[in-house]
MDAnalysis code that builds the backbone (N, CA, C; Angstrom):
import MDAnalysis as mda
import numpy as np

u = mda.Universe.empty(441, n_residues=147, atom_resindex=np.repeat(np.arange(147), 3), trajectory=True)
u.add_TopologyAttr("name", ["N", "CA", "C"] * 147)
u.add_TopologyAttr("resid", np.arange(1, 148))
u.add_TopologyAttr("resname", ["MET", "ALA", "GLU", "TYR", "ARG", "VAL", "ALA", "ALA", "GLY", "GLU", "ALA", "GLU", "ALA", "GLU", "ASP", "GLY", "GLU", "VAL", "LEU", "VAL", "PHE", "ARG", "LEU", "GLU", "ALA", "ARG", "LYS", "PRO", "TYR", "ALA", "SER", "ARG", "ARG", "ARG", "GLU", "ASP", "ALA", "PHE", "TRP", "MET", "LYS", "THR", "GLY", "ASP", "GLU", "VAL", "THR", "GLN", "ALA", "ALA", "ALA", "ASP", "ALA", "GLY", "LEU", "PRO", "PHE", "GLU", "ALA", "VAL", "THR", "TYR", "PHE", "LEU", "LYS", "LYS", "ALA", "GLY", "SER", "VAL", "SER", "GLY", "MET", "PRO", "VAL", "SER", "LEU", "TYR", "GLY", "PRO", "ARG", "LYS", "ASP", "ASP", "GLY", "TRP", "ARG", "VAL", "LEU", "THR", "ARG", "PRO", "GLY", "ARG", "SER", "GLY", "LYS", "GLY", "GLY", "SER", "LEU", "MET", "ASP", "LYS", "GLU", "LYS", "ILE", "GLN", "PHE", "GLU", "GLU", "ALA", "LYS", "LEU", "ILE", "ALA", "GLU", "GLU", "ILE", "ALA", "LYS", "ARG", "ASN", "ARG", "ASP", "TYR", "LEU", "PRO", "ASP", "GLU", "GLU", "GLU", "GLU", "ILE", "VAL", "THR", "PRO", "ASP", "GLU", "LEU", "GLU", "ASN", "LEU", "ILE", "LYS", "GLY", "GLU"])
u.atoms.positions = np.array([
    [-6.826, 9.382, 3.440],
    [-6.997, 9.109, 2.036],
    [-5.868, 9.599, 1.245],
    [-5.726, 8.943, 0.164],
    [-4.550, 9.246, -0.711],
    [-4.715, 10.442, -1.353],
    [-3.539, 11.307, -1.480],
    [-3.768, 12.556, -2.261],
    [-3.677, 12.287, -3.677],
    [-4.292, 13.146, -4.518],
    [-4.245, 12.950, -5.940],
    [-4.085, 14.268, -6.533],
    [-3.865, 14.281, -7.835],
    [-3.661, 15.496, -8.648],
    [-4.230, 15.287, -9.970],
    [-5.004, 16.122, -10.559],
    [-5.493, 16.060, -11.899],
    [-4.907, 17.193, -12.666],
    [-4.241, 16.914, -13.802],
    [-3.563, 18.017, -14.533],
    [-4.065, 17.982, -15.973],
    [-4.464, 18.983, -16.633],
    [-4.666, 19.250, -18.121],
    [-3.526, 19.616, -18.758],
    [-3.270, 19.150, -20.039],
    [-1.997, 19.503, -20.778],
    [-0.882, 18.552, -20.675],
    [0.209, 18.898, -20.973],
    [1.491, 17.986, -21.086],
    [2.215, 18.066, -19.762],
    [1.484, 17.887, -18.610],
    [2.186, 17.894, -17.318],
    [2.920, 16.493, -17.043],
    [3.930, 16.534, -16.276],
    [4.750, 15.444, -15.927],
    [4.393, 15.045, -14.538],
    [4.693, 13.933, -14.005],
    [4.595, 13.417, -12.640],
    [5.724, 14.161, -11.820],
    [5.258, 14.627, -10.670],
    [6.059, 15.417, -9.755],
    [6.812, 14.408, -8.873],
    [7.620, 14.814, -8.003],
    [8.317, 13.768, -7.161],
    [7.284, 13.230, -6.164],
    [7.412, 12.031, -6.065],
    [6.463, 11.253, -5.041],
    [5.132, 10.912, -5.885],
    [5.011, 11.254, -7.090],
    [3.747, 10.888, -7.847],
    [3.942, 9.827, -8.789],
    [2.968, 9.221, -9.113],
    [2.976, 8.343, -10.265],
    [1.714, 8.512, -11.077],
    [1.864, 8.176, -12.592],
    [0.617, 8.435, -13.354],
    [-0.252, 7.295, -13.147],
    [-1.494, 7.679, -12.772],
    [-2.524, 6.605, -12.621],
    [-3.348, 6.254, -14.003],
    [-3.733, 7.463, -14.537],
    [-4.584, 7.268, -15.799],
    [-4.389, 8.441, -16.534],
    [-4.473, 8.329, -17.891],
    [-4.138, 9.394, -18.901],
    [-5.157, 9.418, -20.084],
    [-5.769, 10.499, -20.236],
    [-6.815, 10.607, -21.389],
    [-6.126, 11.564, -22.439],
    [-5.867, 10.880, -23.634],
    [-5.194, 11.676, -24.540],
    [-6.112, 12.717, -25.241],
    [-5.502, 13.805, -25.758],
    [-6.362, 14.820, -26.510],
    [-7.117, 14.090, -27.676],
    [-8.444, 14.612, -27.814],
    [-9.255, 13.996, -28.845],
    [-10.343, 14.936, -29.178],
    [-10.996, 14.621, -30.316],
    [-12.135, 15.465, -30.770],
    [-13.467, 14.694, -30.247],
    [-14.438, 15.490, -29.837],
    [-15.664, 14.745, -29.487],
    [-16.289, 14.106, -30.638],
    [-16.942, 12.989, -30.349],
    [-17.808, 12.347, -31.464],
    [-19.027, 13.271, -31.807],
    [-19.319, 13.148, -33.135],
    [-20.601, 13.746, -33.589],
    [-21.744, 13.192, -33.081],
    [-21.875, 11.863, -32.989],
    [-23.026, 11.223, -32.421],
    [-23.015, 11.318, -30.914],
    [-24.144, 11.603, -30.350],
    [-24.456, 11.699, -28.877],
    [-24.314, 10.203, -28.350],
    [-24.786, 9.195, -28.984],
    [-24.673, 7.967, -28.391],
    [-23.213, 7.415, -28.376],
    [-22.419, 7.666, -29.398],
    [-21.018, 7.350, -29.332],
    [-20.255, 8.121, -28.220],
    [-20.673, 9.404, -28.173],
    [-19.938, 10.108, -27.044],
    [-20.151, 9.706, -25.639],
    [-21.520, 9.287, -25.476],
    [-21.962, 8.713, -24.135],
    [-21.297, 7.338, -23.914],
    [-21.126, 6.553, -24.956],
    [-20.545, 5.268, -24.754],
    [-19.025, 5.521, -24.478],
    [-18.481, 6.523, -25.139],
    [-17.015, 6.718, -24.860],
    [-16.826, 7.115, -23.454],
    [-17.701, 7.897, -22.894],
    [-17.499, 8.560, -21.425],
    [-17.851, 7.373, -20.440],
    [-18.793, 6.545, -20.842],
    [-19.004, 5.295, -19.799],
    [-17.892, 4.320, -19.805],
    [-17.299, 4.171, -20.953],
    [-16.005, 3.193, -21.005],
    [-14.887, 3.936, -20.288],
    [-14.789, 5.163, -20.600],
    [-13.591, 5.889, -19.913],
    [-13.810, 5.947, -18.279],
    [-15.113, 6.222, -18.006],
    [-15.408, 6.222, -16.542],
    [-15.067, 5.039, -15.740],
    [-15.429, 3.737, -16.511],
    [-15.148, 2.388, -16.014],
    [-13.571, 2.233, -15.830],
    [-12.909, 2.676, -16.859],
    [-11.461, 2.514, -16.896],
    [-10.699, 3.291, -15.722],
    [-11.053, 4.608, -15.637],
    [-10.487, 5.422, -14.663],
    [-10.848, 5.018, -13.336],
    [-12.105, 4.547, -13.102],
    [-12.520, 3.972, -11.913],
    [-11.743, 2.900, -11.424],
    [-11.373, 1.931, -12.267],
    [-10.732, 0.748, -11.951],
    [-9.220, 1.145, -11.713],
    [-8.569, 2.134, -12.503],
    [-7.237, 2.512, -12.269],
    [-7.143, 3.184, -10.981],
    [-8.142, 4.115, -10.589],
    [-8.093, 4.813, -9.414],
    [-8.172, 3.751, -8.147],
    [-9.072, 2.835, -8.328],
    [-9.303, 1.844, -7.322],
    [-7.974, 0.963, -7.016],
    [-7.185, 0.626, -8.157],
    [-6.111, -0.081, -7.969],
    [-5.013, 0.748, -7.411],
    [-5.030, 2.023, -7.557],
    [-4.027, 2.875, -6.924],
    [-4.356, 3.365, -5.475],
    [-5.560, 2.996, -5.177],
    [-6.029, 3.347, -3.728],
    [-6.467, 4.802, -3.535],
    [-6.972, 5.287, -4.701],
    [-7.386, 6.721, -4.759],
    [-8.832, 6.832, -4.267],
    [-9.392, 7.858, -3.658],
    [-10.872, 8.009, -3.390],
    [-11.652, 8.180, -4.765],
    [-12.933, 7.964, -4.633],
    [-13.877, 8.022, -5.845],
    [-13.858, 9.766, -6.204],
    [-13.669, 10.492, -5.343],
    [-13.695, 11.943, -5.580],
    [-12.618, 12.200, -6.740],
    [-11.550, 11.561, -6.731],
    [-10.577, 11.752, -7.739],
    [-11.071, 11.302, -9.166],
    [-12.035, 10.345, -9.154],
    [-12.433, 9.963, -10.467],
    [-13.555, 10.900, -10.941],
    [-14.299, 11.566, -10.015],
    [-15.433, 12.528, -10.466],
    [-14.575, 13.846, -10.989],
    [-13.561, 14.154, -10.148],
    [-12.833, 15.346, -10.524],
    [-12.187, 15.196, -11.883],
    [-11.565, 14.031, -12.090],
    [-10.976, 13.678, -13.435],
    [-11.992, 13.754, -14.552],
    [-13.092, 13.160, -14.393],
    [-14.073, 13.271, -15.426],
    [-14.590, 14.547, -15.689],
    [-14.821, 15.371, -14.663],
    [-15.279, 16.736, -14.865],
    [-14.247, 17.602, -15.748],
    [-13.065, 17.399, -15.227],
    [-11.875, 18.168, -15.941],
    [-11.793, 17.774, -17.348],
    [-11.815, 16.368, -17.632],
    [-11.724, 15.887, -18.893],
    [-12.819, 16.406, -19.807],
    [-14.042, 16.510, -19.359],
    [-15.177, 16.937, -19.965],
    [-15.290, 18.416, -20.307],
    [-14.488, 19.282, -19.483],
    [-14.514, 20.600, -19.719],
    [-13.413, 21.010, -20.676],
    [-12.271, 20.347, -20.712],
    [-11.244, 20.775, -21.536],
    [-11.171, 19.929, -22.753],
    [-11.445, 20.315, -23.961],
    [-11.323, 19.613, -25.130],
    [-10.042, 19.824, -25.912],
    [-9.545, 18.813, -26.487],
    [-8.334, 19.030, -27.344],
    [-7.118, 18.903, -26.430],
    [-7.152, 18.662, -25.251],
    [-5.979, 18.569, -24.268],
    [-5.917, 17.224, -23.594],
    [-4.800, 16.696, -23.396],
    [-4.705, 15.500, -22.578],
    [-4.962, 15.928, -21.160],
    [-5.488, 14.739, -20.447],
    [-5.842, 15.038, -19.022],
    [-5.129, 13.781, -18.305],
    [-4.496, 14.150, -17.197],
    [-3.844, 13.118, -16.454],
    [-4.108, 13.087, -14.966],
    [-4.296, 11.889, -14.442],
    [-4.584, 11.708, -12.965],
    [-3.356, 11.031, -12.356],
    [-2.832, 11.776, -11.376],
    [-1.753, 11.389, -10.657],
    [-2.042, 10.957, -9.250],
    [-1.402, 9.862, -8.619],
    [-1.557, 9.428, -7.322],
    [-0.057, 9.402, -6.692],
    [-0.227, 9.128, -5.369],
    [1.177, 8.925, -4.678],
    [1.830, 7.674, -5.051],
    [3.043, 7.711, -5.084],
    [3.979, 6.617, -5.341],
    [3.802, 5.670, -4.289],
    [3.727, 4.349, -4.486],
    [3.702, 3.419, -3.498],
    [5.044, 3.126, -3.099],
    [5.294, 3.002, -1.696],
    [6.618, 2.645, -1.325],
    [6.562, 1.066, -0.949],
    [7.255, 0.309, -1.830],
    [7.291, -1.199, -1.641],
    [8.512, -1.547, -0.785],
    [9.305, -0.568, -0.210],
    [10.518, -0.978, 0.374],
    [10.267, -1.443, 1.801],
    [11.241, -1.723, 2.565],
    [11.237, -2.008, 3.915],
    [10.777, -0.869, 4.723],
    [9.987, -1.159, 5.856],
    [9.601, 0.101, 6.645],
    [9.486, -0.469, 8.050],
    [9.746, 0.403, 8.977],
    [9.550, 0.171, 10.457],
    [8.042, 0.442, 10.793],
    [7.456, -0.677, 11.290],
    [6.088, -0.522, 11.680],
    [6.076, -0.021, 13.116],
    [5.297, 0.992, 13.461],
    [5.113, 1.535, 14.800],
    [3.705, 1.287, 15.208],
    [3.578, 1.360, 16.500],
    [2.213, 1.358, 17.037],
    [1.572, 2.528, 16.712],
    [0.257, 2.620, 16.379],
    [-0.510, 3.851, 16.070],
    [-0.628, 4.684, 17.266],
    [-0.501, 6.113, 16.888],
    [-0.832, 7.072, 17.903],
    [0.302, 7.499, 18.769],
    [1.431, 6.994, 18.444],
    [2.712, 7.463, 19.246],
    [3.195, 8.805, 18.751],
    [2.813, 9.844, 19.271],
    [3.233, 11.265, 18.815],
    [4.802, 11.343, 18.700],
    [5.334, 11.788, 17.595],
    [6.656, 12.027, 17.531],
    [7.483, 10.683, 17.194],
    [6.841, 9.619, 17.335],
    [7.500, 8.352, 17.072],
    [6.932, 7.519, 15.865],
    [6.301, 8.224, 14.995],
    [5.714, 7.542, 13.810],
    [4.204, 7.903, 13.939],
    [3.586, 7.926, 12.756],
    [2.153, 8.120, 12.687],
    [1.429, 6.942, 12.827],
    [0.073, 7.118, 12.686],
    [-0.815, 5.904, 12.738],
    [-0.633, 5.138, 11.436],
    [-1.043, 3.882, 11.489],
    [-0.780, 3.005, 10.372],
    [-2.148, 3.053, 9.578],
    [-1.842, 2.931, 8.277],
    [-3.144, 2.671, 7.288],
    [-3.609, 1.281, 7.338],
    [-4.702, 1.013, 6.910],
    [-5.407, -0.358, 7.091],
    [-4.423, -1.408, 6.523],
    [-3.808, -1.236, 5.319],
    [-2.918, -2.238, 4.840],
    [-1.718, -2.414, 5.667],
    [-1.244, -1.308, 6.232],
    [-0.101, -1.426, 7.140],
    [-0.368, -2.057, 8.464],
    [-1.686, -1.890, 8.905],
    [-2.076, -2.577, 10.094],
    [-2.161, -3.977, 9.972],
    [-2.542, -4.474, 8.911],
    [-2.525, -5.819, 8.545],
    [-1.107, -6.453, 8.536],
    [-0.090, -5.608, 7.858],
    [1.151, -6.076, 7.975],
    [1.732, -6.238, 9.232],
    [1.268, -5.217, 10.044],
    [1.795, -5.149, 11.529],
    [1.294, -6.340, 12.327],
    [0.095, -6.601, 12.046],
    [-0.680, -7.757, 12.841],
    [0.043, -9.082, 12.275],
    [0.283, -9.240, 10.927],
    [0.934, -10.456, 10.392],
    [2.304, -10.668, 11.008],
    [3.044, -9.557, 11.125],
    [4.473, -9.480, 11.587],
    [4.387, -9.959, 13.144],
    [3.312, -9.341, 13.849],
    [3.161, -9.606, 15.357],
    [2.954, -11.156, 15.421],
    [2.016, -11.743, 14.661],
    [1.722, -13.198, 14.815],
    [2.891, -13.973, 14.499],
    [3.722, -13.708, 13.377],
    [4.844, -14.465, 13.029],
    [5.898, -14.426, 14.300],
    [6.089, -13.167, 14.853],
    [7.049, -13.033, 15.916],
    [6.537, -13.891, 17.200],
    [5.193, -13.922, 17.393],
    [4.719, -14.612, 18.506],
    [4.930, -16.275, 18.307],
    [4.763, -16.638, 17.055],
    [4.957, -18.004, 16.755],
    [6.481, -18.408, 17.048],
    [7.218, -17.550, 16.511],
    [8.791, -17.854, 16.682],
    [9.207, -17.840, 18.245],
    [8.608, -16.940, 18.957],
    [8.933, -16.889, 20.414],
    [8.445, -18.113, 21.098],
    [7.149, -18.681, 20.620],
    [6.643, -19.916, 21.188],
    [7.508, -21.199, 20.834],
    [7.974, -21.198, 19.619],
    [8.797, -22.215, 19.170],
    [10.113, -22.234, 20.009],
    [10.684, -20.933, 20.220],
    [11.958, -20.867, 21.138],
    [11.598, -21.305, 22.329],
    [10.510, -20.971, 23.017],
    [10.243, -21.354, 24.433],
    [10.130, -22.977, 24.409],
    [9.522, -23.510, 23.462],
    [9.389, -24.996, 23.422],
    [10.710, -25.823, 23.483],
    [11.724, -25.148, 23.004],
    [12.895, -25.798, 23.085],
    [13.936, -25.595, 24.225],
    [13.400, -24.568, 25.084],
    [14.052, -24.412, 26.309],
    [13.557, -25.542, 27.297],
    [14.497, -25.944, 28.086],
    [13.874, -26.950, 29.069],
    [13.009, -26.415, 30.179],
    [12.158, -27.216, 30.676],
    [11.383, -26.782, 31.825],
    [12.034, -26.381, 32.941],
    [11.534, -25.611, 33.903],
    [12.314, -25.289, 35.101],
    [12.428, -26.555, 35.988],
    [11.636, -27.619, 35.903],
    [11.829, -28.711, 36.817],
    [12.909, -29.602, 36.252],
    [13.072, -29.514, 35.024],
    [14.219, -30.353, 34.590],
    [15.525, -29.867, 34.907],
    [16.409, -30.855, 35.075],
    [17.821, -30.563, 35.779],
    [18.644, -30.200, 34.546],
    [19.276, -29.113, 34.743],
    [20.236, -28.615, 33.726],
    [21.577, -28.954, 34.179],
    [22.346, -29.667, 33.281],
    [23.781, -30.096, 33.591],
    [24.700, -29.222, 33.164],
    [25.672, -28.719, 34.045],
    [26.603, -27.796, 33.701],
    [27.661, -28.591, 32.982],
    [28.597, -27.943, 32.253],
    [29.812, -28.559, 31.495],
    [30.610, -29.403, 32.596],
    [30.942, -28.904, 33.655],
    [31.717, -29.627, 34.641],
    [31.047, -30.847, 35.118],
    [29.660, -30.714, 35.484],
    [28.961, -31.917, 35.938],
    [28.904, -33.047, 34.813],
    [28.824, -32.510, 33.538],
    [28.738, -33.448, 32.486],
    [30.058, -34.139, 32.303],
    [31.109, -33.431, 32.507],
    [32.559, -34.033, 32.446],
    [32.672, -35.101, 33.516],
    [32.140, -34.725, 34.857],
    [32.223, -35.716, 35.878],
    [31.401, -36.920, 35.710],
    [30.120, -36.753, 34.946],
    [29.482, -37.956, 34.749],
    [30.129, -38.816, 33.615],
    [30.737, -38.290, 32.760],
    [31.349, -39.007, 31.752],
    [32.575, -39.809, 32.368],
    [33.380, -39.193, 33.274],
    [34.408, -39.837, 33.765],
    [34.019, -40.882, 34.870],
    [32.823, -40.716, 35.278],
    [32.203, -41.800, 36.162],
    [32.330, -41.354, 37.772],
    [32.576, -40.119, 37.928],
    [32.716, -39.713, 39.293],
    [31.503, -39.462, 39.953],
])
């Protein structure tokens, strides 16, 4: 599971973190219906943001509990920064040689494996069969000269 952090106040994102959702400081509504509608809408928005960031649902419940308990302060939900750069994919479970792959990385690994197999097959198709005679450069010269 992805790690997350919920902070009340004017906290900034730490290294390796990205802001997923922020609820600004506000006064509660006087009407109970308006307050309930606000929390339903906020719950939907933070749930969608957390799902897009790959965070567990526990992050949403913790965020909503914290936001409900502190009034007049902004509350922020932080998640891990996604690494969109190049990465070396390793086989899962090789201790000391890379950790296990997450589901998304397993899919990328399988796609890369299929592409590599397709390229290898295409290269093998261009190689002559073992039964076919391979002519060396000297033999080709002799054939051209008519010897």
